C-alpha positions in Angstrom: 0.1 -0.1 0.3 2.7 2.2 0.8 4.6 1.5 -2.3 1.5 2.6 -4.2 1.2 6.2 -2.5 5.0 6.4 -3.2 5.4 5.6 -6.8 1.9 7.5 -7.6 3.8 10.9 -5.9 7.1 10.2 -7.9 5.1 9.8 -11.3 4.2 13.3 -10.4 7.9 14.8 -9.8 11.2 13.3 -8.7 11.6 13.4 -5.1 15.5 13.3 -5.1 17.0 16.5 -4.7 20.5 15.6 -5.4 23.8 14.4 -3.8 22.2 11.0 -3.8 19.9 12.4 -1.6 15.8 11.5 -1.9 12.4 12.3 0.0 10.0 10.1 -0.9 6.8 10.7 0.9 2.3 10.2 1.1 -0.1 9.9 2.4 -1.5 7.0 3.4 -5.0 6.2 5.8 -3.2 3.7 7.8 -1.0 6.1 10.0 -2.0 7.9 12.7 0.9 10.2 12.8 3.8 11.4 10.4 5.9 8.0 10.6 9.5 8.5 8.8 12.2 5.8 7.7 15.7 6.0 6.5 17.0 3.7 4.0 20.2 3.3 2.1 21.2 1.4 -1.6 25.0 0.9 -1.4 25.4 1.1 -4.8 22.8 3.8 -5.6 20.0 4.0 -7.8 18.6 5.7 -11.0 16.1 8.1 -9.3 15.9 11.5 -11.7 17.9 13.3 -9.6 18.1 16.8 -10.2 21.7 16.9 -10.6 21.6 13.1 -12.6 23.4 11.2 -9.9 22.8 8.0 -8.7 20.7 8.0 -5.3 21.2 6.1 -1.8 20.1 7.9 0.5 16.2 7.7 0.9 14.0 9.4 3.8 11.0 7.9 3.6 7.6 9.9 5.2 4.2 8.8 5.7 1.3 11.4 6.7 -1.9 10.4 7.5 -4.6 11.3 5.1 -6.8 13.3 7.4 -4.9 16.5 8.7 -6.5 15.5 12.4 -5.2 12.2 12.5 -3.4 11.4 15.9 -4.7 14.5 17.8 
């Protein structure tokens, strides 16, 4: 489910900001508060980065669909 949300977000525009870093993010009804996760790809992956370099650090964020969730 999260992967689908993140892929749909990436189709709008890449979340790779350069220097090997990307911040994929999306809203998911299954979470009650913001959840963060750090991922690392040892070899780096093509992620349509602004600087054209491979991305190896991924700061993944998932937020609730409702702005009042978790309150």
